[in-house]
N, C-alpha and C positions, 0 to 999 in steps of 0.2 A: 362678038364676044371677046372680052379681054383675055388674051392668052396667058397673061402673067398670073391669073388666078387659076390654080390647078383644078379646083372643084367649085363650080358656080353655086352649088346648093349650100348656102351658109348655115351653119348650125349654132353659131355664137357671134355676137357683135354685129356691126353694121359696116358695109363697105361703100356702097353707092346705090343710087336709084336703079342702076343696071341689074343689080342682084336683089331687088326688092319687089315683091309681088303685090300689085293692086293697092288698096287703101287710099285711092284717089279722093273719095268723098270725105273720109276720116281726116286725111291730111289737110284738105281745104277747110274743114270745119275748125280744126285746131288753129290753123293759121289765121282764119277769119276772127276767131275769138281774141287771138293775140293782137292783131291789127286794131281791133276795137277796144283793147284794154280790158277785156274780161278775163277773170280767173276761171279756170276750168278744171274739173275733177274727172279723170279718166279711170274707169274701173273695168277690169277684165279678169277672166281666169288666168292662171299661170300658163305660160308657154303658148298663148294664143298669138303673141307678137306685139304686146304692149310696148315693151322697151324698144323694140325695133322701130315701131311707129314713131316714138318720141325722137329717136336718133334720126329718123328720116325727115321729120319736121325740122330738126336742128340743122340738118344738111341743107335743106331748101332755104332756110332763112339766112344761113351763113355763106353758102356757096352760090346758089342760084340767084336769089334776090339780093343778097349782100346787104341786108337792111338791119340785121340784128346781131348781137352777141348773145349766145345762149349758154347759160350756166346750168349744167346738168349735174344733179347730185343723186346718187343711188344710196338710199337710206337703209337698205336691207342689212348691210354689215354693222350698222350702228345699234347700240344698246342703251345710250343715254344722251342727254342734251349736249354734253361736252363733245362727244363724238360727232354729233350733228354739226356743231360749230366748226370742228376740225375739218369735216368733210366739205362744208361750204367754203371755208377759207382755202382749202386745197384746190377745189374746183375753180375758184376765182383766179388763183395764180397760174393755173394751167391754161385757162382761157386767155390770159393776158401775158403769158410767159415771153412773148416776143417784144413786149413794150419795155423800153428802157426804164430801169429804176422802179418797175411796178412792184417787185417784191419788197423793196425798201419802203414803198408806200404802205403796204400791208403791215410790215413790221411796225411802222410808226403809229398807225391808227389802232393797232392791237397791242401796243407796247405794254399796257398795264397788265395784260394776261400772259406776259413773258413768252411770246411765240418762239418756237424752235423749228428750224428747217431740218427735215429728214428726207431720206430717199427711200421710196417704195422698193423693197427688195425684189418684188415680182416684175414691176414695170420699169423700174429705173427712173421714174418721174418724181419730181419734188412733192413733198407733203408738208403740212403744217401741224404742229402739236401745240396746244394752248394749255395754260395752267388755269383751271377753273376752280373757284373756291366757294361760289355762292350763286344763287339765282340771279342776283343783280349783275354778276359777271356775264352770265348768258345773255341777258337783255342788252347790256351795254355793248357786248361783243357783236351781237347781231345788228344793233343799231349802227355801230361804226362801220361794219361791213357794207350795210345798205347805203350809207352815205358815200362810201367809196365806189360802190357799184353804180349809183346814180350819176356819178361823175364821169363814167365812161361815155365817149362821144357817140357811139352807136346806141340804138334802142336796145334795151336789155330784157331778156326773158329768163326767168328762173324756173327750172323743172325739178320738182322733188319726186323721185320715183320711189315706190314702196313706202308711201307716206304713212301707212297704218302703223309703221314701227314706232312712231312718236307716241302712240296710244299706250305702248308698253314701257315707256321710259319710267325710271323710278322717280324722276322729278315731275310731280303731278301737276305743276303749273306750266308745263312746256307749251301746251296748246294756247293758253292765255298769253304767254310771252310772244309766241309766234304770231298770233292774230293781231296783237297790239302793234308789233313792228310792221307787219304787212299792211295794216290799215294806214300807217304813217307814210307809206310810199305808194300811193295809188297809181302812179304812172308806170310802175313795174308790174307787168302781168305775171301771174304765177300759174304753172301747170302742176297740179297734184295728181299723182296716179298711184295705183296699187292693185293688189290681187285679192284683198280680203273685203269682199262686198259688205259683209255684216258690219265690220269695224268702221269702214269708211262711210257707209250710210249713216251710222250712228253719229259719227263726227260731224258730218255736213248737213244732216237732215233733222237732228234733234235740237229743239229750241233751247235746251239747257247747255249746249256745247258752244264754245267760243267761235267755231267755224260755221255755225248755222247759217245756211243760205248765202255763203260767201263765195260760191263757185258754181258755174254752170255744170250740170251733170251730164256725162257722156259714158255710155256703156259700149265696150268694144266687143263685137261679135266675131265669129270665125270668118275667114276669107271665104267668099262665095265659091262654091265648088267649080262652077263654070269658068270663073276667072283663074283659079288655081290650075285647072286642067289646061287652059290655053297657055299659061306661063310655063308649066313644066314641059309640055309638048314642044314648045318653041325652043327651049334650051337644048333638048335632045336633038331636035331637027337641025339646029345650027351646027351640030357635030355630025350630021348625016346619020343620025340614029333615030329610031322610032319606038315609042312606047304605046302599046295597044290600049284602046279605051277601057277594056275590061280589067287590064292590069292597073290602070289609074284608079278605076272604081274601087278595086280591092284595097289599094293604099288608103284611099279616103275613108272607107269603112273601118279599116283596121286601126287607123290613127285618130278617128273621130274628126278628121280634118283640122286637128290642132297643129299650128304652124311648126313648132319645133319638131314634132314627131314626123310630120310629112317631110320636112327638110332632111331629117336624119336618114330616113329610109331612102329618099331620092339621092342623097349624098353617096350612100353605099352602092346604089344602082349605077350611078354615074361612074364610080370608081371601078366597077366590074368591066366596063367597056363593051358590053354586048351591043351588037348592031340593032337587034330587034328585042325589045323587052316585052315578054309575054307574061301570062299568069304564072307559069311555072317558075320563071326567073324571079318574079316578085315573091312568091312563096318561099323560095330558097333564101332570099334576103331577109324576109321576116323571121325565118328560123334563125338566121345568123344574128339578128338583133337580139332575140331572146338569149342566145348564147353569150353575146357581148355583155349583157347586163346581169346574167345569172349570179355571179359572185355577190353583187350588191343585193339582189333580191333574196338570196339565201340568208344573208346577214339580217335583212329585215325579218324574215321568218323566225330567226333565232332570237331576235330582240323583242318581238311583239308577243304578248301573252296569247296562249293557245286559243282561247275563246274569241279573242279579237281577230286573230288571223283566220279562223274558220269563217267568221262573218265577212271579212274582206274577200276571201276566196269565193264565198257564196255570191256576193254582189258582183264580183268579176265574172263568175260563171254565167250569171243571168244577164251580163252586159248592162247592169243597172237594175235597180228594183224600186218600185214606188211604195210598197208596203212591207218593209223589212220585219215588222212585228206581227205580221199575219200568221195564223196557224199553219197554213199550207207551206209557206216559205220556211218557217222554223222546222217543220217536220221533214221537208225535202232535204235540208242540209244539216239536220241533227244539231240544232243550235240551242238546245236546252229549254229556254223560256223567253217570253216577251220581255220580262224585266231585265234579263241578262243581255238581250239584244239592245235594249234601250241604253243600258249602261255602256256597252261597247260602242254604240253609235256616238255617244257623247265623247268618249275618250278618243276615238279615231278621228272625230271632227276636230277636236282640240289639237291633235297631232297633224292636222291637215292631210290626212291620208285618204279621207273620203269627203265628198262635197254633195250638197243637195243642188241639183241643176234642173230647173223646170219640173219640180216635184218628183224627180228621180234621183235616188242616191247612186253615186258613181265613185269608183276608185279614182283618185285625182291623177295619179301617174298612169298614163295610158299603157306604157310598156309593161309596167308592173301588173296592171290588170290583165294584159294579154298573157303574161308569163304564168300568172295564177290560173287563168282560164285554161291554158294549154296543159298544165300539170293536173288540173282537176279532171279534164276530159280524158287524159291519158290513163288516169287511175280508175276510171269507171269501167 
């Protein structure tokens, strides 16, 4: 284990395969699609490990196999097509920042859009801002960037993470423009990914949409419990520490085996330094987790309308519900009426606070669900 890393349970970003659990089959499937020139759409719930998997694939292609340059673009912070073009330009210059005069090449091909170099105040890395005045600027800008990208000596892969954001852009022709440009460069494989199953399926499976049947579809499931169990146990064992099987089982149940939440709990357990991690140790840490996030969740409670919050808490207390408009559920949690529940379900779904997963409604944020469950149980 690399001693330079204080805590091996990573809760954000990607370090190396050493700190990445499993996903062997998924990694090979994505790399196989790339090698064969197929576009691929990756869909998963949030905090399952989608972005980590993409960065893991990027690492393998650029460091282990050394066959590709991967241009990764996170579209979550973007709200329009101009910001998408800025993000792609910025990702490109960061990938090729070591190449002499590459920034000048970008300036030249994007000259009509008056590119301006800025520095990201958080990371200190260079960024590009372009002046966009029309849809034709977007199309010509993308086309010029793709011409520059295809001139890179290594094979190139472009990853658009949280691609569903493009569906909310005010420029309604964004999908058409992107599809037109992508079709013009068939030698460049694209990996699209996102966490909005409904939006992405509409974009790629609806005959009326530009991206219809343009990418292989892949759903990312949770890491298998037995693999995660082996990985976590090995990390503690390497430090001459032991985590009991029942303690691990409690973590998996409490976090629904969602990658981020498992990592967060194990990160704190590792920080505690206990030689033997038993069920009592885990329960103490789970209580600490609720305390850590309580200020955030109190603010949620104050911002969400009362009838919506009562429904959220009811779903959390049930650990998921299949029939939220049933009379027994409504009576048990004093939820007024079926029509009120239906309205609240729609609103909470739009806010991405609840999701339907395998015909069961769940609170999306697992820690928030456990916090509400804890306070509901304490009040009874």
